[in-house]
C-alpha positions in Angstrom: 91.6 116.0 112.3 93.4 113.8 109.9 93.1 113.8 106.1 94.0 110.4 104.9 93.7 111.4 101.3 96.3 109.7 99.1 98.1 107.6 101.8 98.2 104.4 99.8 101.5 102.8 98.7 101.4 101.3 95.3 101.0 97.7 96.3 101.1 95.9 93.0 104.4 95.2 91.2 104.1 96.4 87.7 105.6 93.8 85.5 106.1 95.7 82.2 107.4 99.1 81.2 104.0 99.9 79.6 102.2 99.3 82.8 104.7 101.5 84.7 104.3 104.3 82.2 100.6 104.1 82.3 100.5 104.6 86.0 103.0 107.5 85.9 101.0 109.1 83.0 98.1 109.7 85.5 100.2 110.7 88.5 99.7 109.9 92.2 97.8 113.2 92.8 95.0 111.8 90.6 95.2 108.1 91.3 96.3 108.0 95.0 98.9 105.3 94.0 102.5 106.2 94.4 105.4 104.7 92.5 107.3 102.2 94.5 110.5 101.3 92.6 111.8 99.1 95.4 108.8 96.9 94.9 108.3 97.3 91.2 111.9 97.0 90.0 113.6 95.1 92.8 110.8 92.9 94.1 111.2 94.0 97.7 108.4 93.1 100.1 106.5 95.6 102.3 108.2 94.1 105.3 111.7 94.6 103.8 110.9 98.2 102.8 109.5 99.1 106.1 112.5 97.7 107.9 114.8 99.7 105.6 112.9 103.0 106.3 112.8 102.4 110.1 116.5 101.6 110.2 117.4 104.7 108.3 115.1 106.9 110.5 116.7 105.3 113.7 120.2 106.0 112.5 119.7 109.6 111.3 117.5 110.7 114.3 118.7 108.5 117.2 122.0 106.9 116.1 125.4 107.5 117.6 125.7 111.2 118.3 129.3 111.4 117.1 129.1 109.6 113.8 125.4 108.9 112.8 122.7 111.1 114.0 121.5 114.4 112.5 118.9 115.2 115.2 120.0 116.9 118.4 117.5 117.8 121.1 118.3 120.8 123.3 116.6 122.6 126.2 113.2 124.1 125.6 111.9 121.1 123.8 113.8 122.1 120.7 116.1 120.2 118.3 118.5 121.1 115.5 119.7 119.3 112.4 123.4 120.2 111.9 125.7 120.4 109.0 128.5 118.6 110.8 131.2 119.4 108.2 130.5 123.2 108.2 129.7 123.4 111.9 126.4 125.2 111.5 122.6 124.7 111.3 120.8 125.5 108.0 117.3 126.2 107.1 117.7 123.6 104.3 118.4 120.9 106.9 115.7 121.9 109.3 113.1 122.0 106.6 114.2 118.6 105.2 114.1 117.2 108.7 110.6 118.4 109.2 109.5 116.9 105.8 111.0 113.6 106.7 109.3 113.7 110.1 105.8 114.4 108.7 106.3 111.7 106.1 107.3 109.2 108.8 104.4 110.3 111.1 106.8 111.7 113.8 105.0 114.7 115.2 107.2 115.2 118.3 110.4 115.5 116.3 108.7 117.7 113.7 107.6 120.1 116.5 111.0 120.2 118.1 112.7 121.2 114.9 110.1 123.8 114.1 110.4 125.3 117.5 114.2 125.7 117.0 113.6 127.4 113.6 111.0 129.8 115.0 112.9 130.6 118.1 116.4 131.2 116.6 116.0 131.8 112.8 112.7 133.6 112.4 112.5 137.4 112.0 109.4 138.9 113.6 110.5 142.5 112.8 112.6 144.5 110.4 113.1 144.2 106.6 113.4 140.4 106.9 110.1 140.1 108.9 108.4 136.8 108.1 111.6 135.2 106.7 114.3 133.0 108.4 118.0 133.4 108.7 119.5 130.7 106.5 122.1 129.4 109.1 123.0 129.6 112.7 125.5 128.2 115.2 124.5 125.1 117.1 123.5 127.4 120.0 121.2 129.4 117.7 123.3 132.5 117.1 122.7 133.8 113.7 125.8 133.5 111.5 124.4 135.6 108.6 121.1 137.5 108.3 119.7 136.6 104.9 117.4 133.7 104.0 117.8 130.9 101.5 114.4 130.3 99.8 114.7 126.5 99.5 114.3 126.3 103.2 111.1 128.4 103.2 109.7 126.3 100.3 110.2 123.0 102.1 108.9 124.5 105.4 105.6 125.6 103.7 105.1 122.2 102.2 105.9 120.3 105.4 103.6 122.6 107.4 100.7 122.1 105.1 101.2 118.3 105.2 101.4 118.5 109.0 98.2 120.4 109.2 96.4 117.8 107.1 97.9 114.8 108.7 97.8 115.7 112.4 95.5 118.7 112.7 96.4 122.2 114.0 97.5 123.2 117.5 98.0 126.5 119.2 100.6 129.2 118.5 103.4 128.1 116.3 101.9 124.7 116.0 98.9 126.0 114.1 100.6 124.5 111.1 98.1 125.7 108.5 98.3 129.3 109.7 102.1 129.1 109.7 102.2 127.8 106.2 99.8 130.4 104.9 101.6 133.3 106.6 105.0 132.2 105.3 103.8 131.6 101.7 102.1 135.0 101.7 105.3 136.7 102.8 107.3 134.8 100.1 104.9 136.1 97.5 104.2 139.6 98.8 107.3 141.0 100.5 107.6 143.6 97.8 104.4 145.2 99.1 105.7 145.9 102.6 106.7 149.6 103.0 109.5 148.9 105.5 111.2 146.1 103.6 114.2 148.1 102.4 116.1 146.2 99.7 114.6 142.8 100.6 112.4 141.3 97.9 109.8 138.6 97.5 111.1 135.0 97.1 109.3 134.7 93.8 110.2 137.2 91.1 106.8 138.8 90.3 107.6 139.2 86.6 109.4 135.9 85.8 107.3 134.0 88.4 110.3 132.0 89.5 112.0 131.4 92.8 115.0 133.6 93.3 118.4 132.5 94.6 118.2 134.9 97.6 115.7 137.8 98.1 118.1 140.6 98.1 120.7 142.3 96.0 122.1 140.6 92.9 120.8 137.2 94.2 117.3 138.3 93.5 118.1 138.6 89.8 118.7 134.9 89.1 117.5 131.5 90.2 118.7 128.1 91.3 117.1 125.2 89.2 117.2 122.9 92.3 114.9 125.4 94.1 112.2 124.9 91.5 109.5 122.6 93.0 106.5 122.4 90.7 105.2 119.4 92.5 104.7 121.6 95.5 103.5 124.6 93.6 100.6 122.6 92.2 99.4 122.1 95.8 99.9 125.7 96.8 97.8 126.6 93.7 95.1 124.7 95.5 95.7 125.5 99.1 96.9 129.2 99.2 94.4 131.4 101.0 94.3 134.1 98.4 92.8 133.2 94.9 95.3 135.5 93.3 98.1 133.6 95.0 96.6 130.3 93.8 96.6 131.6 90.2 100.2 132.8 90.6 101.4 129.4 91.9 99.6 127.6 89.1 101.5 129.7 86.6 104.8 129.3 88.5 104.4 125.5 88.3 104.2 125.7 84.5 107.1 128.1 84.3 109.3 125.9 86.5 108.6 123.0 84.2 109.7 125.1 81.2 112.8 126.2 83.1 113.9 122.6 83.6 113.7 122.2 79.8 115.8 125.2 79.1 118.3 124.6 81.9 119.1 121.0 81.1 122.0 120.3 78.7 120.5 118.7 75.6 123.1 115.8 75.6 123.9 115.1 79.2 120.7 116.3 80.9 122.8 118.1 83.5 121.6 121.5 85.0 123.7 124.2 86.6 123.7 125.1 90.2 122.6 128.7 89.3 120.8 129.9 86.2 119.3 133.0 84.7 115.6 133.2 84.5 115.8 132.1 80.8 117.5 128.9 81.9 121.0 129.8 80.7 123.8 129.2 83.3 124.5 132.0 85.7 128.2 132.7 86.4 128.5 134.1 89.9 131.4 136.0 91.4 132.0 133.1 93.7 132.6 129.4 92.9 131.8 127.7 89.6 128.1 127.5 90.0 127.5 127.6 86.2 128.4 123.9 86.5 126.6 120.9 87.9 127.6 120.9 91.5 126.1 120.0 94.9 122.9 122.0 94.6 122.2 120.6 91.1 122.1 117.0 92.4 118.5 117.8 93.3 117.6 118.6 89.7 117.5 114.9 89.1 114.8 114.5 91.7 112.6 117.6 91.3 111.3 117.0 87.8 110.8 113.3 88.5 108.9 113.8 91.7 106.7 116.3 89.9 106.1 113.8 87.1 105.3 111.0 89.5 102.7 113.2 91.3 101.2 115.2 88.4 102.4 113.7 85.1 102.2 117.2 83.6 105.2 117.1 81.3 106.1 113.8 79.4 109.5 115.4 78.6 110.6 114.5 82.1 110.7 110.8 81.1 113.1 111.7 78.3 115.1 114.0 80.6 115.4 111.3 83.3 116.5 108.7 80.8 119.1 111.1 79.4 120.7 112.2 82.6 120.8 108.6 84.1 122.2 107.2 80.8 124.9 109.9 81.0 125.8 109.0 84.6 125.8 105.3 83.8 128.3 105.8 81.1 131.0 106.2 83.8 130.5 102.6 84.9 131.4 101.7 88.5 133.1 105.1 89.3 130.7 108.0 88.8 132.1 111.5 89.4 129.8 113.8 91.4 130.4 117.1 89.7 130.6 118.1 86.1 130.6 120.9 83.6 127.3 120.8 81.8 128.8 119.2 78.7 129.8 116.2 80.9 133.4 117.0 81.7 134.1 115.9 85.2 135.3 118.6 87.6 135.7 116.3 90.6 137.7 113.2 91.6 135.1 112.2 94.2 133.0 109.3 93.0 129.8 107.4 93.9 128.8 110.1 96.4 125.7 109.2 98.4 123.7 112.4 97.7 124.0 112.2 93.9 123.3 108.4 94.0 120.2 109.0 96.0 118.9 111.7 93.6 119.7 109.5 90.6 117.5 106.8 92.1 114.7 109.3 92.4 115.1 110.2 88.8 114.0 106.6 88.3 110.5 107.6 89.3 110.2 108.9 85.7 112.8 107.0 83.8 112.3 103.8 81.8 112.6 100.7 84.1 115.8 99.3 82.5 117.6 102.6 83.0 116.2 103.3 86.5 116.8 99.8 88.0 120.6 100.0 88.5 120.2 103.3 90.3 117.4 102.1 92.5 119.5 99.0 93.3 122.4 101.2 94.3 120.2 103.2 96.6 118.9 100.0 98.3 122.4 98.6 98.7 124.0 101.9 99.9 124.6 102.5 103.6 123.3 105.6 105.2 126.2 108.1 105.3 128.1 108.4 108.5 130.9 110.7 109.7 131.5 114.4 109.2 130.0 114.5 105.7 126.7 112.8 106.7 124.5 115.9 106.6 123.6 116.6 103.0 124.1 113.0 101.7 122.2 111.6 104.7 119.2 113.8 104.3 119.0 113.3 100.5 119.3 109.5 101.1 116.4 109.5 103.5 114.3 111.5 101.2 115.2 109.1 98.4 114.2 106.1 100.5 110.8 107.6 101.1 110.3 108.5 97.4 111.5 105.2 96.1 109.3 103.2 98.5 106.1 105.0 97.7 106.2 106.7 101.1 106.7 110.4 100.0 103.1 111.3 99.8 100.7 114.2 99.5 98.7 114.8 102.6 95.6 116.9 102.0 92.8 117.2 99.5 93.7 117.5 95.9 91.0 119.2 93.7 91.2 119.8 90.0 
């Protein structure tokens, strides 16, 4: 059974800032109309937009295997999405690949990726039962045991959308059951008597996603893992009423976390933060700074605002961070201290550019337009660094074309 609720692309170009703001102030979850900056701001036609999406899909999933694609089928009707540069397969990439597939209505590829994840990454016993190893070799060998919660989050959302868009099958392709089971484990791992030191993925007191569900990593968070746009749907779709109430509160708290984590002048957020929003200084790296994970903090609040319009502060925040990045002109560094001091000589990186364009879902049109234009003009990444930038670019193309949608019923 299909649920065609909210499948419409915003088909009318909005000629004024006030018209754009009025649409965003209601949110697509209520109106069924999704922001389409490519059409609204750049005047692109439906045919141009569709061609752009199809070309990106073709390159990333079926392009040259040595320089373009990120989708590799293997025996057993499975497929993986590799991080070429780091020579591994990550739960992040598999879950992004599945979300892209369901948004593009590509069930075969969705199923192939999910089968790889369940076959090689999933724990069906032991303290990690119900979780997934965060990375493997290309042949499926687990390289480290622990999970990374952003992968589980994106899997839950992609599986719910798959259930509503395509209907449920048998076994691991009973998407709704898989989503419900995974979400319940993420919330209730602490109740399992044989879990050892492994925790829930949401801290039960702070009601925030943790960095990793074990050891010191369970005592802080990652702002880019906060996905209130998704939590609002889980607050409606989780099987247990208590879990629905928990996720509704988690959505509110994540929106508050964005406010406290964002630097008041630059709008930059750290890779890692304490539950109170202050930067967390880890024993490794400089993750108190705005680094690769944090690129996604430009997108997550804006996507939430475009769907739910719950916090008008996101407009101010998106304007602030895009204005800061624009101050560098034609050569924008890709990593910073939160006060805006660059810590990288790399510029105009595809992943950050893509996420900046997504911030345009909430920003004022005059501030958003240059970033949306850059996304439209930017080639899909190729070569050894195509994994993260390529996936974020594809997600951005979907969001900025009105094609990153909610599939399923949305009740009050």
